[in-house]
C-alpha positions in Angstrom: 0.0 -0.1 0.0 1.2 3.3 -0.9 2.1 5.7 1.8 1.5 9.5 2.1 4.4 11.8 1.5 6.3 12.7 4.9 5.1 16.1 4.9 1.5 15.0 5.3 0.8 13.7 8.8 -2.1 11.8 10.5 -3.4 14.8 11.9 -3.5 16.8 8.6 -5.3 13.8 7.1 -7.7 13.9 9.9 -8.5 17.8 9.2 -8.8 17.1 5.5 -11.4 14.4 6.2 -13.3 16.6 8.4 -13.2 19.3 5.9 -14.5 17.0 3.2 -17.2 15.9 5.4 -18.4 19.6 6.1 -18.4 20.4 2.6 -20.6 17.5 1.9 -22.8 18.3 4.8 -23.3 21.8 3.9 -23.6 22.3 0.2 -23.2 25.8 -1.4 -26.0 28.0 -1.0 -28.0 29.0 -3.9 -27.4 32.3 -5.6 -30.1 34.9 -5.3 -31.1 36.6 -8.5 -33.3 39.7 -8.6 -35.4 40.8 -11.2 -34.2 44.1 -13.0 -36.7 44.6 -15.6 -40.6 44.4 -15.4 -42.1 42.2 -17.7 -44.1 44.3 -20.5 -46.6 42.9 -22.8 -45.2 39.9 -24.9 -42.4 39.3 -22.2 -42.0 36.5 -19.6 -39.8 35.2 -17.0 -37.3 34.1 -19.7 -37.0 37.3 -21.4 -33.3 38.2 -22.0 -32.9 41.5 -19.6 -35.6 40.1 -17.0 -32.9 39.3 -14.4 -29.8 40.8 -12.8 -27.5 37.9 -14.6 -28.7 39.2 -18.1 -29.9 36.8 -20.7 -31.1 34.0 -18.4 -33.9 31.4 -18.1 -34.5 30.6 -14.5 -32.7 27.2 -13.6 -31.8 25.0 -10.7 -29.6 25.9 -8.0 -30.9 29.7 -7.9 -33.5 31.7 -5.8 -35.3 34.4 -7.7 -36.8 37.8 -6.4 -39.4 39.8 -7.8 -38.8 43.2 -6.0 -41.3 46.1 -5.4 -42.7 47.6 -8.6 -41.7 44.8 -10.6 -44.2 42.7 -12.8 -43.3 39.2 -13.4 -45.2 37.1 -16.2 -45.4 33.4 -17.0 -45.0 32.3 -20.7 -48.2 33.0 -22.4 -48.0 30.0 -24.8 -50.6 27.5 -25.8 -49.2 24.7 -24.0 -51.0 23.1 -21.0 -48.1 22.9 -18.6 -45.3 25.3 -17.7 -42.6 25.1 -14.9 -40.4 27.5 -13.2 -36.7 26.4 -13.2 -35.5 28.0 -10.3 -35.4 26.6 -6.5 -37.6 29.4 -5.3 -39.4 32.6 -6.5 -40.1 35.3 -4.0 -42.6 38.0 -4.8 -42.0 41.1 -2.6 -44.5 43.7 -1.3 -45.7 45.8 -4.4 -44.3 43.2 -7.0 -46.5 40.8 -8.9 -46.7 37.4 -10.6 -49.2 37.1 -13.3 -50.1 33.9 -15.1 -50.5 34.6 -18.7 -51.2 31.2 -20.2 -53.5 31.2 -23.3 -55.3 28.0 -22.8 -58.0 27.5 -20.0 -56.8 24.7 -17.6 -53.3 25.6 -18.2 -51.1 24.7 -15.1 -47.8 26.6 -14.0 -45.6 24.7 -11.6 -43.7 26.5 -9.0 -41.7 24.3 -6.4 -41.6 27.1 -3.9 -43.5 30.4 -4.5 -43.3 32.7 -1.7 -45.6 35.6 -1.5 -43.6 38.2 0.9 -46.4 41.0 0.7 -46.4 40.4 -3.2 -49.3 39.5 -5.5 -50.4 36.4 -7.5 -52.8 37.2 -10.0 -54.3 35.4 -13.1 -53.7 37.9 -15.8 -55.0 35.7 -18.3 -54.0 36.5 -22.1 -54.4 40.3 -22.9 -58.0 41.5 -23.5 -59.5 38.0 -23.5 -61.4 35.7 -21.1 -59.7 32.8 -19.6 -61.9 30.9 -17.5 -59.1 29.1 -15.5 -55.5 29.1 -14.5 -53.9 26.7 -12.2 -50.9 27.1 -10.0 -49.2 24.1 -8.5 -46.1 23.2 -6.4 -45.6 24.9 -3.1 -47.1 28.4 -1.8 -45.8 30.1 1.2 -47.4 33.0 2.7 -45.1 35.7 4.7 -44.8 39.1 5.3 -47.8 41.4 5.4 -50.1 42.4 2.5 -49.9 39.3 0.2 -52.9 38.9 -2.3 -54.0 36.0 -4.4 -56.8 37.5 -7.0 -58.3 35.7 -9.9 -58.0 39.1 -11.9 -61.2 40.2 -13.6 -61.6 43.4 -15.4 -64.8 42.4 -17.0 -63.3 39.1 -18.0 -64.2 35.7 -16.8 -61.1 34.4 -15.0 -60.6 32.2 -12.0 -57.3 30.9 -10.2 -57.1 27.3 -8.9 -54.3 26.8 -6.3 -53.4 23.3 -6.4 -50.2 24.2 -4.7 -49.4 22.9 -1.0 -50.3 26.4 0.9 -48.6 27.1 4.3 -47.1 30.2 6.4 -49.2 32.5 8.7 -48.8 35.7 7.0 -52.1 37.8 6.3 -53.5 37.0 2.9 -55.9 39.1 0.9 -58.4 37.3 -1.7 -59.2 39.5 -4.6 -58.5 43.0 -5.7 -60.7 45.5 -7.1 -60.6 44.2 -10.6 -62.2 41.1 -9.4 -66.1 40.5 -9.1 -68.3 37.9 -8.0 -68.0 35.7 -11.2 -64.4 35.3 -10.4 -63.0 32.7 -8.0 -59.8 31.7 -6.2 -60.2 28.0 -5.4 -57.9 26.2 -3.2 -57.7 22.4 -3.6 -54.7 20.8 -1.6 -56.1 19.0 1.3 -52.7 19.0 2.9 -52.7 22.8 3.3 -51.3 23.9 6.7 -52.0 27.9 6.3 -52.8 29.3 9.4 -52.9 33.1 9.0 -55.7 35.7 8.6 -57.4 35.6 5.3 -59.6 38.5 4.0 -62.0 37.8 1.4 -62.2 41.5 -0.1 -63.3 40.8 -3.8 -64.7 37.7 -5.6 -65.3 34.2 -4.3 -62.9 31.8 -2.3 -63.7 28.2 -2.2 -61.8 25.3 -0.4 -62.5 22.2 -2.2 -62.0 19.9 0.7 -63.2 19.6 4.3 -60.9 20.9 6.8 -59.4 18.3 9.1 -59.5 18.8 12.8 -56.2 20.4 13.1 -56.6 22.4 10.2 -57.9 26.2 10.7 -57.6 29.5 9.7 -56.9 31.8 12.6 -59.2 34.5 11.3 -61.3 34.8 8.3 -62.8 38.2 7.3 -65.5 38.6 4.6 -65.9 42.0 3.1 -68.8 43.4 0.9 -67.1 42.9 -2.2 -66.2 39.0 -1.4 -68.2 35.5 -0.9 -67.1 32.3 0.5 -68.4 29.2 -1.2 -69.8 26.5 1.2 -68.9 23.7 -0.9 -67.0 22.3 2.0 -66.6 22.4 5.9 -64.1 25.1 7.1 -62.9 25.8 10.6 -61.8 29.2 11.9 -60.9 30.7 15.1 -62.8 34.0 14.4 -65.2 34.9 11.6 -65.9 38.5 10.7 -68.6 39.1 8.1 -68.6 42.8 6.9 -68.7 44.5 10.2 -70.4 41.7 12.2 -68.3 39.2 14.5 -69.8 35.9 14.4 -70.2 34.1 17.7 -68.8 30.6 18.1 -70.7 27.8 16.5 -71.4 26.0 13.4 -73.1 27.9 10.6 -74.2 26.6 7.3 -76.0 28.7 4.6 -79.4 28.6 6.1 -77.9 29.9 9.6 -76.2 32.9 7.8 -79.4 33.6 5.9 -81.2 33.7 9.4 -78.7 36.1 10.4 -79.3 38.6 7.4 -75.7 37.5 6.0 -76.7 34.9 3.4 -75.7 37.3 0.5 -71.9 36.8 1.6 -71.8 33.1 0.7 -72.5 30.8 -2.1 -75.1 28.1 -0.9 -73.5 24.6 -0.5 -73.4 21.5 1.8 -70.7 22.8 4.0 -70.7 24.8 7.1 -68.2 27.0 9.0 -67.2 26.3 12.5 -66.1 29.2 14.7 -63.8 27.8 17.3 -62.1 30.3 19.4 -59.0 29.3 21.5 -60.1 27.7 25.0 -59.5 30.0 27.8 -56.7 29.0 30.1 -58.1 26.7 33.0 -56.3 28.8 35.5 -56.2 32.3 35.4 -54.5 34.8 37.4 -55.6 33.6 40.6 -54.6 30.4 39.9 -51.3 31.6 39.3 -51.1 33.6 42.6 -52.6 30.2 44.5 -49.5 28.1 43.0 -47.1 30.9 43.7 -48.3 31.0 47.3 -48.2 27.1 47.6 -44.6 27.1 46.2 -43.5 29.7 49.0 -45.3 27.7 51.8 -43.7 24.7 50.3 -40.0 26.4 50.5 -40.8 27.8 54.2 -41.5 24.3 55.3 -38.3 23.1 53.6 -36.1 25.7 55.5 -37.9 24.9 58.8 -36.7 21.2 58.5 -33.3 22.2 57.6 -33.1 24.2 60.5 
């Protein structure tokens, strides 16, 4: 067996092995590439000067960021499936990602889409109806002011979110261009999103019954929005326009009795309002526990004496 040169000792070999192990355990971090030019009509995320790196198609090993005031567009072709090639895509506050596929029912897959106060919008093909765009992959809600909107502007456009939805940042459904003919539809039964959702414009629908450990912290339905009661939903608190709804289970009939039926699409589901249980022991209980502990300490000291 060949021996190492004399100038390499066992200590050096150990350090070399340790270094190689650390390199393997902690691979190089992905590069962060920021959008430098907003996408105008006919452009998309593969357009040459979109990213700071110059002519560039989003690719694996890189994280991409759309900053404030920037508009990023998906490809607008006639295919049924499109994929964002980067490791992640973050839309910052004031930034927007628009789906622009020409075909109704087309899907864009984004492995890790982060709305950090930004907007995801069905932009449809310019000046035309497009009934449905689908977004798949993973969708994380962070920051404040994030929006998912079906678009609208007089066109029939709906946005279906097949992505796994998670995070706890506040989320608004719909913008001022959306009407009650436009819907945002969440379909992933594994969703763990637990933030505050405001339905400002258009319709929101969940196409699955919430499991016992799934809930929204707060659901607010404003005058321009509706909730489709196609399935069961659980929330910590529910506000309809200016009315705060008491704990309980409400179907369409119950909301109608309260004079709030116009905020819902009739269906077989119901909303359960389940606030966080009050602590069993309040301040008095804590004070009592403190007194007992002091008494215990006093007795212990007496025994020691």
